[in-house]
Backbone as JSON Lines, residues from 0, in Angstrom:
{"i":0,"aa":"M","n":[29.43,27.23,8.67],"ca":[28.01,27.17,8.49],"c":[27.78,25.53,8.7]}
{"i":1,"aa":"N","n":[27.48,25.14,9.98],"ca":[27.27,23.75,10.4],"c":[25.76,23.52,10.58]}
{"i":2,"aa":"D","n":[24.79,24.4,9.96],"ca":[23.45,24.0,10.19],"c":[23.01,23.09,9.02]}
{"i":3,"aa":"D","n":[21.79,22.77,8.86],"ca":[21.28,22.12,7.83],"c":[20.72,22.97,6.67]}
{"i":4,"aa":"I","n":[20.83,24.29,6.59],"ca":[20.54,25.12,5.76],"c":[21.64,25.22,4.52]}
{"i":5,"aa":"P","n":[21.17,25.17,3.23],"ca":[22.09,25.01,2.14],"c":[23.0,26.29,2.17]}
{"i":6,"aa":"S","n":[24.22,26.17,1.73],"ca":[25.06,27.38,1.63],"c":[24.86,28.27,0.6]}
{"i":7,"aa":"F","n":[24.24,27.83,-0.64],"ca":[24.03,28.79,-1.72],"c":[25.34,29.23,-2.24]}
{"i":8,"aa":"S","n":[26.47,28.52,-2.29],"ca":[27.65,29.12,-2.71],"c":[27.77,29.55,-4.23]}
{"i":9,"aa":"D","n":[26.85,29.07,-4.93],"ca":[26.71,29.53,-6.29],"c":[26.15,30.96,-6.67]}
{"i":10,"aa":"R","n":[25.49,31.51,-5.49],"ca":[24.72,32.77,-5.66],"c":[25.71,33.91,-5.25]}
{"i":11,"aa":"P","n":[25.29,35.13,-5.63],"ca":[25.88,36.21,-5.08],"c":[25.84,36.5,-3.52]}
{"i":12,"aa":"F","n":[26.8,37.13,-2.97],"ca":[26.8,37.22,-1.52],"c":[25.41,37.72,-0.89]}
{"i":13,"aa":"M","n":[24.8,38.74,-1.45],"ca":[23.71,39.33,-0.68],"c":[22.45,38.49,-1.1]}
{"i":14,"aa":"E","n":[22.36,37.76,-2.18],"ca":[21.33,36.69,-2.21],"c":[21.55,35.52,-1.37]}
{"i":15,"aa":"R","n":[22.7,35.18,-1.21],"ca":[23.04,34.08,-0.24],"c":[22.52,34.39,1.23]}
{"i":16,"aa":"V","n":[22.96,35.68,1.65],"ca":[22.37,36.1,3.12],"c":[21.02,36.19,3.02]}
{"i":17,"aa":"E","n":[20.2,36.71,2.09],"ca":[18.79,36.76,2.06],"c":[18.13,35.39,2.12]}
{"i":18,"aa":"L","n":[18.67,34.46,1.27],"ca":[18.08,33.17,1.33],"c":[18.42,32.39,2.58]}
{"i":19,"aa":"R","n":[19.49,32.51,3.14],"ca":[19.88,31.93,4.56],"c":[18.99,32.61,5.62]}
{"i":20,"aa":"I","n":[18.63,33.86,5.46],"ca":[17.68,34.64,6.57],"c":[16.33,33.87,6.24]}
{"i":21,"aa":"A","n":[15.9,33.68,5.11],"ca":[14.49,33.19,4.85],"c":[14.58,31.85,5.36]}
{"i":22,"aa":"F","n":[15.61,30.84,5.01],"ca":[15.45,29.75,5.61],"c":[15.49,29.52,7.11]}
{"i":23,"aa":"H","n":[16.25,30.52,7.78],"ca":[16.07,30.56,9.31],"c":[14.78,30.92,9.83]}
{"i":24,"aa":"K","n":[14.16,31.86,9.08],"ca":[12.6,32.29,9.36],"c":[11.75,30.96,9.42]}
{"i":25,"aa":"V","n":[11.9,30.33,8.12],"ca":[11.01,29.2,7.88],"c":[11.3,28.08,9.0]}
{"i":26,"aa":"K","n":[12.52,27.89,9.44],"ca":[12.88,26.88,10.42],"c":[12.27,27.4,11.78]}
{"i":27,"aa":"D","n":[12.31,28.75,12.08],"ca":[11.83,29.23,13.31],"c":[10.24,28.89,13.43]}
{"i":28,"aa":"V","n":[9.6,29.15,12.16],"ca":[8.14,29.1,12.13],"c":[7.76,27.61,12.53]}
{"i":29,"aa":"F","n":[8.34,26.61,11.83],"ca":[8.16,25.23,12.25],"c":[8.4,24.84,13.62]}
{"i":30,"aa":"A","n":[9.53,25.41,14.16],"ca":[9.81,25.08,15.61],"c":[8.82,25.66,16.52]}
{"i":31,"aa":"T","n":[8.32,26.94,16.08],"ca":[7.06,27.43,16.91],"c":[5.97,26.7,16.92]}
{"i":32,"aa":"C","n":[5.59,26.32,15.59],"ca":[4.36,25.3,15.46],"c":[4.39,24.17,16.27]}
{"i":33,"aa":"G","n":[5.64,23.59,16.56],"ca":[5.73,22.37,17.32],"c":[5.3,22.64,18.81]}
{"i":34,"aa":"K","n":[5.37,23.79,19.28],"ca":[5.18,24.06,20.65],"c":[3.68,24.11,20.86]}
{"i":35,"aa":"F","n":[2.93,24.2,20.03],"ca":[1.24,24.33,20.4],"c":[0.8,22.9,20.36]}
{"i":36,"aa":"K","n":[-0.59,23.03,20.76],"ca":[-1.34,21.86,21.08],"c":[-1.57,21.3,19.6]}
{"i":37,"aa":"E","n":[-1.99,19.77,19.48],"ca":[-2.16,19.29,18.27],"c":[-3.18,20.1,17.28]}
{"i":38,"aa":"A","n":[-4.33,20.39,17.88],"ca":[-5.59,21.1,16.97],"c":[-4.81,22.3,16.45]}
{"i":39,"aa":"D","n":[-4.21,23.17,17.39],"ca":[-3.7,24.33,16.92],"c":[-2.43,24.23,16.05]}
{"i":40,"aa":"K","n":[-1.66,23.32,16.12],"ca":[-0.61,22.85,15.23],"c":[-1.02,22.62,14.05]}
{"i":41,"aa":"E","n":[-2.23,21.89,13.88],"ca":[-2.91,21.43,12.7],"c":[-3.41,22.59,11.89]}
{"i":42,"aa":"M","n":[-4.07,23.36,12.59],"ca":[-4.55,24.76,12.08],"c":[-3.43,25.58,11.47]}
{"i":43,"aa":"L","n":[-2.42,25.63,12.13],"ca":[-1.17,26.68,11.69],"c":[-0.56,25.82,10.42]}
{"i":44,"aa":"L","n":[-0.34,24.53,10.44],"ca":[0.25,23.81,9.44],"c":[-0.81,24.01,8.11]}
{"i":45,"aa":"E","n":[-2.1,23.94,8.29],"ca":[-2.89,24.13,7.14],"c":[-2.76,25.58,6.45]}
{"i":46,"aa":"E","n":[-2.73,26.47,7.48],"ca":[-2.57,27.86,6.85],"c":[-1.25,28.03,6.18]}
{"i":47,"aa":"I","n":[-0.29,27.42,6.7],"ca":[1.33,27.41,5.91],"c":[0.87,26.87,4.51]}
{"i":48,"aa":"S","n":[0.4,25.76,4.65],"ca":[0.06,24.91,3.49],"c":[-0.71,25.89,2.29]}
{"i":49,"aa":"K","n":[-1.82,26.42,2.85],"ca":[-2.49,27.4,1.94],"c":[-1.68,28.44,1.35]}
{"i":50,"aa":"R","n":[-0.97,29.11,2.1],"ca":[-0.14,30.27,1.75],"c":[1.02,29.66,0.8]}
{"i":51,"aa":"L","n":[1.59,28.63,1.07],"ca":[2.51,28.07,0.09],"c":[1.99,27.71,-1.28]}
{"i":52,"aa":"L","n":[0.8,27.29,-1.31],"ca":[0.19,26.89,-2.68],"c":[-0.17,28.22,-3.42]}
{"i":53,"aa":"Q","n":[-0.25,29.39,-2.66],"ca":[-0.43,30.74,-3.5],"c":[0.97,31.09,-4.31]}
{"i":54,"aa":"F","n":[2.09,30.63,-3.68],"ca":[3.27,31.07,-4.25],"c":[3.91,29.87,-5.33]}
{"i":55,"aa":"R","n":[3.15,28.82,-5.37],"ca":[3.53,27.59,-6.18],"c":[3.62,27.98,-7.53]}
{"i":56,"aa":"P","n":[4.7,27.71,-8.26],"ca":[4.67,27.92,-9.73],"c":[3.6,27.1,-10.38]}
{"i":57,"aa":"P","n":[2.97,27.43,-11.41],"ca":[2.04,26.78,-12.09],"c":[2.29,25.38,-12.67]}
{"i":58,"aa":"H","n":[3.68,25.27,-13.09],"ca":[4.09,24.05,-13.63],"c":[4.34,23.0,-12.56]}
{"i":59,"aa":"I","n":[4.25,23.3,-11.33],"ca":[4.68,22.33,-10.34],"c":[3.22,21.8,-9.61]}
{"i":60,"aa":"E","n":[3.1,20.49,-9.69],"ca":[1.78,19.67,-9.21],"c":[1.78,19.87,-7.74]}
{"i":61,"aa":"P","n":[0.64,20.21,-6.98],"ca":[0.79,20.0,-5.61],"c":[0.61,18.74,-5.05]}
{"i":62,"aa":"F","n":[1.14,18.38,-3.95],"ca":[1.16,17.13,-3.17],"c":[-0.27,16.86,-2.91]}
{"i":63,"aa":"V","n":[-0.68,15.65,-3.39],"ca":[-2.01,15.19,-2.99],"c":[-1.95,14.07,-1.98]}
{"i":64,"aa":"E","n":[-2.66,14.26,-0.97],"ca":[-2.62,13.17,0.11],"c":[-3.28,11.88,-0.4]}
{"i":65,"aa":"P","n":[-2.69,10.73,-0.3],"ca":[-3.5,9.58,-0.64],"c":[-4.87,9.2,0.0]}
{"i":66,"aa":"P","n":[-5.7,8.73,-0.51],"ca":[-7.1,8.48,0.2],"c":[-6.64,7.48,1.37]}
{"i":67,"aa":"A","n":[-7.59,7.59,2.32],"ca":[-7.46,6.83,3.6],"c":[-7.34,5.27,3.41]}
{"i":68,"aa":"Y","n":[-8.19,5.03,2.5],"ca":[-8.35,3.51,2.21],"c":[-6.86,3.11,1.5]}
{"i":69,"aa":"V","n":[-6.23,3.89,0.9],"ca":[-4.79,3.32,0.39],"c":[-3.83,3.33,1.43]}
{"i":70,"aa":"T","n":[-3.83,4.21,2.38],"ca":[-2.69,4.2,3.56],"c":[-3.26,3.21,4.79]}
{"i":71,"aa":"A","n":[-4.38,3.09,4.95],"ca":[-4.88,2.26,6.15],"c":[-5.36,0.9,5.78]}
{"i":72,"aa":"A","n":[-5.0,0.41,4.61],"ca":[-5.46,-0.85,4.03],"c":[-5.16,-1.99,4.96]}
{"i":73,"aa":"P","n":[-5.84,-2.91,5.46],"ca":[-5.37,-4.15,6.23],"c":[-4.36,-5.09,5.34]}
{"i":74,"aa":"P","n":[-3.64,-5.73,6.2],"ca":[-2.54,-6.49,5.45],"c":[-3.49,-7.59,4.68]}
{"i":75,"aa":"P","n":[-3.03,-8.16,3.69],"ca":[-3.7,-9.24,2.96],"c":[-3.75,-10.46,3.78]}
{"i":76,"aa":"A","n":[-4.91,-11.11,3.75],"ca":[-5.18,-12.37,4.57],"c":[-4.49,-13.55,3.82]}
{"i":77,"aa":"S","n":[-4.02,-14.65,4.5],"ca":[-3.32,-15.58,3.99],"c":[-4.29,-16.52,3.29]}
{"i":78,"aa":"F","n":[-3.86,-17.33,2.56],"ca":[-4.66,-18.25,1.68],"c":[-5.55,-18.98,2.48]}
{"i":79,"aa":"A","n":[-5.01,-19.65,3.6],"ca":[-5.76,-20.42,4.58],"c":[-6.9,-19.64,5.18]}
{"i":80,"aa":"E","n":[-6.51,-18.33,5.68],"ca":[-7.67,-17.49,6.17],"c":[-8.74,-17.31,5.16]}
{"i":81,"aa":"R","n":[-8.26,-17.0,3.99],"ca":[-9.37,-16.73,2.95],"c":[-10.32,-17.89,2.67]}
{"i":82,"aa":"C","n":[-9.58,-19.06,2.62],"ca":[-10.41,-20.25,2.4],"c":[-11.49,-20.5,3.64]}
{"i":83,"aa":"L","n":[-11.01,-20.32,4.76],"ca":[-11.84,-20.16,5.85],"c":[-12.98,-19.34,5.69]}
{"i":84,"aa":"E","n":[-12.82,-18.1,5.43],"ca":[-13.88,-17.06,5.15],"c":[-14.81,-17.56,4.1]}
{"i":85,"aa":"L","n":[-14.26,-18.21,3.02],"ca":[-15.1,-18.66,1.8],"c":[-16.03,-19.75,2.35]}
{"i":86,"aa":"A","n":[-15.33,-20.7,3.29],"ca":[-16.01,-21.88,3.71],"c":[-17.19,-21.42,4.6]}
{"i":87,"aa":"A","n":[-17.11,-20.31,5.37],"ca":[-18.23,-19.82,6.09],"c":[-19.4,-19.44,5.29]}
{"i":88,"aa":"Q","n":[-19.14,-19.07,4.12],"ca":[-20.18,-18.56,3.08],"c":[-20.65,-19.75,2.1]}
{"i":89,"aa":"A","n":[-19.91,-20.76,2.3],"ca":[-20.33,-21.76,1.13],"c":[-21.66,-22.18,1.27]}
{"i":90,"aa":"P","n":[-22.28,-22.4,-0.08],"ca":[-23.61,-22.89,-0.15],"c":[-24.05,-24.13,0.37]}
{"i":91,"aa":"N","n":[-23.16,-25.11,0.29],"ca":[-23.39,-26.48,0.69],"c":[-22.22,-27.15,1.55]}
{"i":92,"aa":"D","n":[-22.51,-28.22,2.01],"ca":[-21.63,-28.79,2.92],"c":[-20.33,-29.34,2.04]}
{"i":93,"aa":"K","n":[-20.53,-29.82,0.84],"ca":[-19.45,-30.36,0.08],"c":[-18.38,-29.2,-0.33]}
{"i":94,"aa":"I","n":[-18.92,-28.26,-0.54],"ca":[-17.8,-26.92,-0.92],"c":[-17.24,-26.56,0.52]}
{"i":95,"aa":"W","n":[-18.11,-26.46,1.56],"ca":[-17.51,-26.28,2.76],"c":[-16.42,-27.14,3.27]}
{"i":96,"aa":"S","n":[-16.64,-28.53,3.07],"ca":[-15.57,-29.36,3.55],"c":[-14.42,-29.41,2.44]}
{"i":97,"aa":"A","n":[-14.58,-29.03,1.18],"ca":[-13.36,-28.86,0.31],"c":[-12.52,-27.62,0.77]}
{"i":98,"aa":"L","n":[-13.15,-26.48,1.02],"ca":[-12.41,-25.24,1.32],"c":[-11.73,-25.58,2.81]}
{"i":99,"aa":"L","n":[-12.49,-26.23,3.61],"ca":[-11.78,-26.56,4.97],"c":[-10.63,-27.51,4.79]}
{"i":100,"aa":"T","n":[-10.83,-28.46,4.1],"ca":[-9.42,-29.32,3.71],"c":[-8.39,-28.4,3.22]}
{"i":101,"aa":"I","n":[-8.63,-27.73,2.17],"ca":[-7.58,-26.8,1.58],"c":[-7.05,-25.91,2.63]}
{"i":102,"aa":"A","n":[-7.69,-25.36,3.51],"ca":[-7.1,-24.5,4.6],"c":[-6.47,-25.29,5.71]}
{"i":103,"aa":"R","n":[-6.76,-26.54,5.95],"ca":[-5.96,-27.21,6.74],"c":[-4.64,-27.59,6.07]}
{"i":104,"aa":"I","n":[-4.6,-28.01,4.9],"ca":[-3.33,-28.4,4.29],"c":[-2.46,-27.16,4.06]}
{"i":105,"aa":"C","n":[-2.92,-25.97,3.86],"ca":[-2.18,-24.67,3.79],"c":[-1.64,-24.34,5.2]}
{"i":106,"aa":"E","n":[-2.55,-24.56,6.21],"ca":[-1.94,-24.17,7.6],"c":[-0.75,-25.2,7.99]}
{"i":107,"aa":"A","n":[-1.07,-26.43,7.55],"ca":[-0.15,-27.6,8.0],"c":[1.26,-27.25,7.34]}
{"i":108,"aa":"E","n":[1.18,-26.83,6.09],"ca":[2.53,-26.36,5.28],"c":[3.15,-25.4,5.9]}
{"i":109,"aa":"A","n":[2.35,-24.21,6.35],"ca":[2.94,-23.1,6.81],"c":[3.43,-23.41,8.31]}
{"i":110,"aa":"A","n":[2.84,-24.3,8.98],"ca":[3.39,-24.51,10.39],"c":[4.59,-25.3,10.3]}
{"i":111,"aa":"A","n":[4.62,-26.36,9.1],"ca":[5.9,-26.95,9.05],"c":[7.14,-26.16,8.57]}
{"i":112,"aa":"D","n":[6.82,-25.12,7.74],"ca":[7.95,-24.2,7.4],"c":[8.26,-23.36,8.72]}
{"i":113,"aa":"E","n":[7.56,-23.02,9.59],"ca":[7.81,-22.1,10.72],"c":[8.0,-23.09,12.0]}
{"i":114,"aa":"D","n":[8.04,-24.35,12.04],"ca":[8.08,-25.26,13.01],"c":[7.08,-24.89,14.24]}
{"i":115,"aa":"T","n":[5.95,-24.54,13.84],"ca":[4.96,-24.13,14.9],"c":[3.59,-25.08,14.77]}
{"i":116,"aa":"E","n":[2.58,-25.06,15.67],"ca":[1.69,-25.94,15.73],"c":[0.55,-25.16,14.84]}
{"i":117,"aa":"P","n":[-0.25,-25.83,14.03],"ca":[-1.43,-25.08,13.3],"c":[-2.48,-24.79,14.3]}
{"i":118,"aa":"N","n":[-2.83,-23.51,14.41],"ca":[-3.76,-23.09,15.21],"c":[-5.11,-22.36,14.57]}
{"i":119,"aa":"L","n":[-4.97,-21.97,13.33],"ca":[-6.08,-21.38,12.56],"c":[-7.3,-22.08,12.6]}
{"i":120,"aa":"L","n":[-7.18,-23.26,12.36],"ca":[-8.52,-24.18,12.21],"c":[-8.95,-24.8,13.51]}
{"i":121,"aa":"A","n":[-8.54,-24.4,14.52],"ca":[-8.97,-24.91,15.91],"c":[-10.43,-25.0,16.13]}
{"i":122,"aa":"A","n":[-11.21,-24.05,15.71],"ca":[-12.59,-24.08,15.89],"c":[-13.35,-24.23,14.76]}
{"i":123,"aa":"A","n":[-12.8,-24.69,13.52],"ca":[-13.26,-24.7,12.21],"c":[-14.38,-25.73,12.19]}
{"i":124,"aa":"G","n":[-14.36,-26.84,12.99],"ca":[-15.35,-27.83,12.84],"c":[-16.7,-27.2,13.63]}
{"i":125,"aa":"S","n":[-16.78,-26.14,14.16],"ca":[-17.99,-25.63,14.88],"c":[-18.59,-24.59,14.02]}
{"i":126,"aa":"W","n":[-18.1,-24.38,12.76],"ca":[-18.54,-23.37,11.91],"c":[-19.93,-23.8,11.22]}
{"i":127,"aa":"R","n":[-20.2,-25.12,11.15],"ca":[-21.38,-25.6,10.55],"c":[-22.25,-26.29,11.58]}
């Protein structure tokens, strides 16, 4: 038995045979689903999911897909980028200048760590 289906060696012979046949059938169903177009495949997999939920024991919680905003969240902005965003919204020139200075310092330190040239603030002077 060199396939990826469990051997069920702790079960009686007939139960092992029935379980292995069931596993092979499930494997065949998913292999067949893979041959269809994406829309059809999605429809088939949704139907399989609905049918599986009917057989789910009540003590097992169903898998809940995380909301899109959790899985598709943009990476967090760097501190320098966030300072630039805030500088663009600053209510006066004094705050704008302070935030811009902080952003320049942060970018210069990051560039020194990476041995690259600061480029984030290239157009920062034209913001106001």
